C-alpha positions as CSV (number, residue, x, y, z in Angstrom):
1,M,-3.2,9.4,-7.0
2,S,-4.3,12.7,-5.5
3,R,-4.1,14.3,-2.1
4,A,-4.6,18.1,-1.6
5,D,-1.7,18.4,0.9
6,F,0.4,15.6,-0.5
7,S,4.0,16.6,-1.3
8,L,5.5,14.9,-4.4
9,A,8.9,16.2,-3.4
10,D,8.7,14.5,0.0
11,L,7.5,11.2,-1.5
12,G,10.4,11.4,-3.9
13,R,12.9,12.1,-1.1
14,R,11.6,9.2,0.9
15,L,11.6,6.7,-2.0
16,R,15.2,7.7,-2.9
17,R,16.2,7.4,0.8
18,E,14.7,3.9,1.1
19,R,16.1,2.7,-2.2
20,Q,19.6,4.0,-1.4
21,S,19.6,2.8,2.2
22,R,19.0,-0.8,0.9
23,G,21.7,-0.4,-1.8
24,V,19.2,-0.8,-4.6
25,S,19.9,0.8,-8.0
26,L,17.1,2.4,-10.1
27,D,17.5,-0.5,-12.6
28,A,17.3,-3.2,-9.8
29,L,14.1,-1.5,-8.4
30,A,12.6,-1.3,-11.8
31,A,13.2,-5.0,-12.4
32,A,11.9,-6.0,-8.9
33,S,8.8,-3.8,-9.1
34,G,7.8,-4.0,-12.7
35,V,7.7,-0.2,-12.7
36,S,9.8,1.5,-15.4
37,R,13.1,3.1,-14.5
38,S,11.9,6.4,-16.0
39,M,8.8,6.4,-13.8
40,I,10.8,5.7,-10.7
41,S,13.2,8.5,-11.6
42,D,10.2,10.9,-12.2
43,V,8.8,9.9,-8.8
44,E,12.1,10.4,-7.0
45,R,12.5,13.9,-8.6
46,G,8.9,14.8,-7.5
47,A,7.9,15.2,-11.1
48,K,5.2,12.6,-11.2
49,A,2.7,11.1,-8.8
50,P,2.5,7.3,-8.9
51,T,-0.9,5.5,-8.8
52,V,-1.6,3.7,-5.5
53,V,-0.9,0.3,-7.1
54,V,2.5,1.6,-8.5
55,L,3.4,3.0,-5.1
56,A,2.5,-0.3,-3.5
57,R,4.7,-2.2,-6.1
58,L,7.7,0.1,-5.3
59,A,7.2,-0.4,-1.5
60,T,6.9,-4.2,-1.9
61,A,10.0,-4.4,-4.1
62,L,11.9,-2.5,-1.3
63,G,10.5,-4.7,1.4
64,T,8.6,-1.9,3.1
65,T,5.2,-0.3,3.2
66,A,3.6,2.5,1.2
67,A,3.1,4.3,4.5
68,R,6.9,4.5,5.0
69,L,7.1,6.2,1.6
70,L,4.3,8.6,2.4
71,D,5.2,9.8,5.9
72,D,8.2,10.3,8.1
73,Q,8.5,7.9,11.0
74,A,7.6,8.8,14.5
75,A,9.0,7.3,17.7
76,D,6.5,8.6,20.3
77,R,5.0,6.0,22.6
78,V,1.5,7.4,21.8
79,I,0.6,8.7,18.4
80,V,-2.8,10.1,17.6
81,L,-3.5,10.4,13.8
82,R,-6.3,12.9,13.3
83,H,-8.5,12.3,10.3
84,A,-7.1,15.4,8.6
85,D,-3.5,14.1,9.1
86,Q,-4.0,10.6,7.8
87,P,-2.4,10.0,4.3
88,A,-5.4,9.6,2.0
89,L,-4.8,8.5,-1.5
90,R,-7.5,8.8,-4.1
91,E,-7.5,7.1,-7.5
92,T,-9.3,8.4,-10.6
93,A,-11.7,5.4,-10.5
94,G,-13.1,6.9,-7.3
95,W,-11.6,4.6,-4.6
96,E,-9.7,5.9,-1.6
97,R,-7.0,4.3,0.5
98,R,-6.5,5.9,4.0
99,I,-3.5,4.9,6.0
100,L,-4.5,4.7,9.7
101,S,-1.2,3.6,11.2
102,P,1.9,5.7,11.9
103,T,5.3,4.8,10.5
104,L,7.4,3.5,13.3
105,P,11.2,2.8,13.4
106,G,11.9,-0.8,12.5
107,V,8.3,-1.7,12.1
108,E,6.9,-2.6,8.6
109,F,3.1,-2.6,9.4
110,E,0.2,-0.8,7.7
111,F,-3.4,-0.5,8.9
112,I,-5.6,0.8,6.0
113,R,-9.2,1.8,5.4
114,T,-10.3,1.5,1.8
115,T,-13.5,2.8,0.3
116,V,-14.5,1.5,-3.1
117,P,-17.5,2.5,-5.2
118,A,-19.8,-0.1,-6.6
119,G,-18.4,-1.9,-9.6
120,V,-14.8,-0.7,-9.2
121,T,-11.7,-2.8,-9.3
122,V,-8.9,-1.7,-7.1
123,G,-6.3,-3.8,-8.8
124,E,-3.6,-6.4,-8.2
125,F,-0.8,-6.0,-5.7
126,A,2.5,-7.9,-5.8
127,A,3.5,-10.6,-3.3
128,H,5.4,-9.4,-0.3
129,A,8.4,-11.1,1.3
130,A,8.0,-14.6,2.6
131,G,6.6,-14.5,6.1
132,S,4.5,-11.4,5.5
133,R,0.9,-11.5,6.7
134,E,-2.3,-9.7,5.7
135,Y,-5.8,-9.5,7.2
136,V,-8.9,-8.1,5.6
137,A,-12.2,-7.1,7.3
138,V,-15.3,-5.8,5.4
139,E,-17.1,-3.1,7.3
140,R,-19.9,-2.8,4.7
141,G,-20.7,-4.0,1.2
142,E,-19.2,-6.8,-0.9
143,L,-15.5,-7.4,-1.7
144,T,-13.8,-10.0,-3.9
145,V,-10.3,-10.7,-2.7
146,T,-8.3,-12.8,-5.2
147,I,-5.3,-14.6,-3.8
148,D,-2.9,-16.1,-6.4
149,G,-5.8,-16.3,-8.9
150,T,-8.4,-17.7,-6.5
151,P,-11.3,-15.4,-5.7
152,H,-12.9,-15.2,-2.3
153,R,-16.2,-13.3,-1.8
154,L,-16.6,-11.4,1.4
155,T,-19.7,-9.5,2.6
156,T,-20.4,-7.1,5.5
157,G,-18.8,-8.4,8.7
158,D,-16.6,-11.0,7.0
159,A,-12.9,-11.2,7.6
160,M,-10.0,-13.2,6.2
161,Y,-6.3,-13.8,6.6
162,Y,-3.8,-14.8,3.9
163,A,-0.1,-15.2,3.6
164,G,1.2,-11.9,2.2
165,D,3.7,-13.6,-0.1
166,A,0.9,-14.1,-2.6
167,T,-0.4,-11.8,-5.3
168,H,-3.6,-10.3,-4.1
169,A,-6.3,-8.2,-5.8
170,F,-9.4,-6.4,-4.6
171,A,-12.7,-5.6,-6.4
172,N,-16.1,-4.4,-5.5
173,D,-18.5,-6.3,-7.8
174,G,-21.5,-5.3,-5.6
175,A,-24.2,-2.8,-6.2
176,E,-23.2,-0.5,-3.3
177,E,-20.1,1.1,-1.9
178,C,-17.7,-1.2,0.0
179,V,-15.6,-0.2,3.0
180,Y,-12.9,-2.6,4.1
181,Y,-9.8,-2.6,6.3
182,T,-6.5,-4.3,5.7
183,A,-3.7,-4.9,8.2
184,M,-0.4,-5.9,6.8
185,E,2.9,-6.9,8.4
186,V,5.8,-7.1,5.9
187,S,8.4,-9.6,6.9
188,T,11.9,-8.2,7.1
189,R,13.5,-11.6,7.8
190,D,15.5,-11.8,4.6
191,R,16.5,-8.1,4.7
192,D,17.7,-8.3,8.3
193,H,20.0,-11.3,7.8
């Protein structure tokens, strides 16, 4: 994961804050996320940058969004996110995930634009809490969305919905770049009760 103006120290501080506010130990987060305790510790200390998929696994295990780990929350009634201020995460395989939604108090929602070169697999993401929802819309190109092991092929203009409490993976098997959007609402039902 790379971002020129990205602060590993800030990410570490936010991850630790979210983990501690939920009363989750390093060992419990490691078990729930499938990410090693040492990697989580390194991220919390600002010593190591997680991949986008690892960051998503940590957020999912905490019942939150990656956006909450990347940016401080804002409470304004109107928030403009200029292109230069949007958290943009780039993987070494060449794909980019740009978070288009602000982090709001008490709201676990992400709106993301992802750009994937031809022939690149984004990877598999863990299931979110029961009651979570995800929507995908393809702006251009081809995208294979695999839900709990079942692939669904989408092309330019196609959209889909799926229950967010399923494993989900994304891949561009096409011959051209793919641009797609995801909107995700993470359920906090279990955490709030």
